[in-house]
Every structure is written in structure tokens, then in C-alpha cells.
C-alpha positions as CSV (number, residue, x, y, z in Angstrom):
1,M,0.2,0.2,0.1
2,K,1.4,3.3,-0.6
3,Q,1.9,6.2,1.7
4,G,-0.6,9.1,1.2
5,R,1.6,12.1,1.9
6,I,-0.2,16.3,2.3
7,S,1.6,19.1,0.4
8,I,0.7,22.4,1.1
9,Y,1.0,25.2,-1.5
10,T,0.9,29.3,0.1
11,G,1.6,32.5,-1.0
12,D,0.9,35.8,-2.3
13,G,2.2,34.6,-6.1
14,H,-0.3,32.8,-8.4
15,G,0.7,29.7,-9.2
16,K,-0.6,27.4,-6.9
17,S,-4.2,26.3,-8.2
18,P,-2.0,25.6,-11.2
19,A,0.7,23.7,-9.5
20,A,-2.2,22.2,-7.3
21,L,-4.2,20.7,-11.2
22,G,-0.6,19.5,-12.6
23,C,-0.1,17.7,-9.2
24,A,-4.2,15.8,-10.7
25,L,-3.1,15.8,-14.1
26,Q,0.3,13.3,-12.5
27,A,-2.1,11.9,-10.6
28,A,-4.3,11.0,-13.1
29,C,-2.3,10.0,-16.0
30,K,-1.4,7.7,-13.3
31,G,-4.7,5.9,-13.2
32,Q,-5.9,7.3,-10.2
33,R,-8.4,9.4,-9.1
34,V,-8.8,13.0,-7.8
35,V,-11.2,14.9,-5.9
36,I,-11.2,19.3,-6.3
37,I,-13.1,21.0,-4.2
38,Q,-12.6,24.8,-5.1
39,F,-14.0,27.3,-2.4
40,L,-13.7,31.2,-2.7
41,K,-12.9,30.9,-6.1
42,G,-17.1,32.1,-7.7
43,K,-17.0,30.5,-10.3
44,G,-13.9,28.1,-11.1
45,L,-13.8,25.8,-13.1
46,E,-16.8,23.4,-12.6
47,D,-18.7,25.7,-15.1
48,S,-16.2,24.7,-17.9
49,E,-16.2,22.1,-21.2
50,F,-12.8,21.0,-20.6
51,A,-13.4,20.4,-16.2
52,R,-16.1,18.0,-17.5
53,R,-14.0,16.1,-20.7
54,L,-11.5,15.2,-17.4
55,E,-13.9,12.9,-15.6
56,P,-13.7,10.4,-14.4
57,E,-10.6,10.2,-12.9
58,I,-10.5,14.6,-12.5
59,K,-13.9,15.0,-10.7
60,I,-14.9,19.1,-9.7
61,F,-16.3,20.2,-7.3
62,R,-17.5,24.1,-6.5
63,F,-20.4,24.4,-3.7
64,E,-20.8,28.3,-4.1
65,K,-23.3,29.3,-6.4
66,A,-22.0,32.5,-6.9
67,D,-20.5,33.8,-10.3
68,E,-18.5,36.2,-9.0
69,D,-15.8,35.3,-5.3
70,F,-16.2,36.0,-2.3
71,A,-14.6,38.9,-1.3
72,S,-16.5,40.3,-4.0
73,L,-20.2,39.5,-2.3
74,D,-22.7,41.3,-0.1
75,E,-23.2,40.1,3.4
76,A,-26.2,38.5,2.5
77,G,-24.4,37.0,-0.5
78,K,-21.5,35.9,1.9
79,K,-24.0,34.4,4.2
80,E,-25.7,31.9,1.7
81,A,-21.6,31.5,0.8
82,I,-20.6,30.3,3.5
83,M,-23.7,27.4,4.0
84,D,-22.7,26.0,0.8
85,I,-18.7,26.0,1.6
86,K,-20.2,24.3,5.1
87,N,-22.1,22.3,2.3
88,G,-18.2,21.0,0.3
89,M,-16.3,20.6,3.4
90,N,-18.7,18.2,4.6
91,F,-18.9,16.8,1.0
92,A,-14.7,16.6,1.6
93,R,-15.1,14.7,4.5
94,K,-17.5,12.7,2.9
95,V,-15.0,11.7,0.4
96,I,-12.1,11.3,2.8
97,A,-14.1,8.4,4.7
98,T,-15.6,6.9,1.7
99,G,-12.1,6.6,0.2
100,E,-13.7,8.7,-3.4
101,C,-10.3,8.6,-4.4
102,D,-6.5,8.9,-4.0
103,L,-6.3,12.4,-4.2
104,L,-8.2,15.1,-2.9
105,I,-7.3,18.9,-3.1
106,L,-8.9,21.1,-1.6
107,D,-8.4,24.4,-3.4
108,E,-8.1,27.5,-1.4
109,V,-9.0,25.8,1.7
110,L,-6.6,28.3,4.3
111,G,-8.8,31.2,3.6
112,L,-11.6,29.2,5.0
113,I,-9.1,30.0,8.1
114,D,-8.3,33.5,7.2
115,K,-12.0,34.2,6.9
116,Q,-13.3,33.2,9.8
117,I,-15.5,30.3,7.8
118,I,-14.0,27.2,9.1
119,T,-11.7,27.1,12.7
120,E,-7.7,25.4,11.9
121,E,-9.0,23.2,14.0
122,E,-12.0,21.7,11.5
123,L,-9.1,21.2,8.9
124,K,-7.0,19.4,11.4
125,E,-9.7,17.2,12.4
126,L,-10.3,16.8,8.4
127,M,-6.7,16.3,7.6
128,S,-6.5,13.6,10.1
129,S,-9.4,11.9,9.0
130,K,-7.7,11.3,5.9
131,Q,-6.7,7.6,5.3
132,D,-3.5,6.3,4.8
133,D,-3.3,5.7,1.0
134,M,-4.5,8.8,0.5
135,S,-3.3,12.5,-0.7
136,L,-3.9,15.8,0.3
137,I,-3.0,18.9,-1.5
138,L,-4.4,21.8,0.4
139,T,-3.7,25.8,-1.0
140,G,-4.2,28.9,0.1
141,I,-2.4,32.7,0.3
142,T,-2.0,32.3,3.7
143,P,0.1,30.0,5.5
144,N,-0.6,29.0,8.2
145,E,1.9,27.9,11.1
146,N,-0.3,25.2,13.4
147,I,-1.4,23.2,9.7
148,S,1.9,23.2,7.3
149,V,3.5,21.3,10.5
150,L,0.6,18.7,9.8
151,A,1.9,18.8,5.8
152,D,5.1,16.2,4.3
153,E,5.7,19.4,2.1
154,V,4.9,23.1,2.5
155,S,6.0,24.9,-1.1
156,G,5.9,28.8,-0.7
157,I,4.3,30.2,-4.2
158,Q,6.2,34.1,-4.1
159,T,5.6,36.9,-6.9
160,V,8.9,38.4,-8.0
161,R,8.1,40.6,-10.6
162,S,4.9,40.9,-12.1
163,A,3.8,42.9,-15.5
164,E,3.1,45.7,-13.2
165,D,6.6,46.6,-12.3
């Protein structure tokens, strides 16, 4: 039985989600099943025709219904999005409990802690419930030291130069 890993992609640079998606493609090429759950991304990838062609090897879920990202929503929209996000977290727990995939990617899950939608303890509990042969990738802008210590690998992605410079 292979040992699953926990990896975190964090930092203020662009490329955390694409790095996680690259891992998803590599896993799918090896015949592994991948589930991606996106948070705080607005429309995200779920509605993409290309994303649907990745199934059944890679399944992408987004529980938030708004087209805008979370920060752009008004208070009523944020309340509804928080309920949807909590449904997404419950789905992640179910995916882990059932062993539905070999790689689970929780895209922008660290941002849920920053926005106080979930607690560190909730994410730690989810991470500790991971089956031994399942790999888990977490992404988010702000590194969280208490979560990072539980990971096998933490990669910091920073912007060195941008076109606006």
C-alpha cells in the first residue's frame, strides 16, 4: 500500500492552484482518481467544458453558487456562500471517509481559516481523518503554521516580478 502525503501550496504569488492541478493531471495519468473541491473562487473551473472532459479521472466540485468570488459578495451573498462552503467541507469529509479518491485537492481551503469560515481545528480534524493511502493537497494565500506542521511538504509560491512592475 502506498503512503499518501499531505502537501500545501501557499504564498502571495500566482500559481498555487495550477501547481495543484498539475499534480492532479500527473495522478490521473497514473490511473489515480482525483477529487478537487474549490472554495472562494466564484465560478471556478466547475462550469468549464474542458473540466467536464477530465471526468471520470478528475472530478471538480464547487459548492458556492455565486459567479463572483467570495470577497466581491455583499453580506447576504456571503452568508449564503458560507452555508455552501460548509456543505463543501462536509463533502470533503465524506470523500475522505469513503476513500472515493487517491488525491483530494482542497483549493483555497486555507482562505477559509483566514475568513473565519472554518477553524484551524476543523481543518486539522479533516487532515487527520485522511486515509493512509490518500494524498491531500491544500492551497491558500496565507500560510498557517499550525496547519503547515501537519504537512509532509509545504511549498511557498511568491511573485518575484509582475507585469505591473
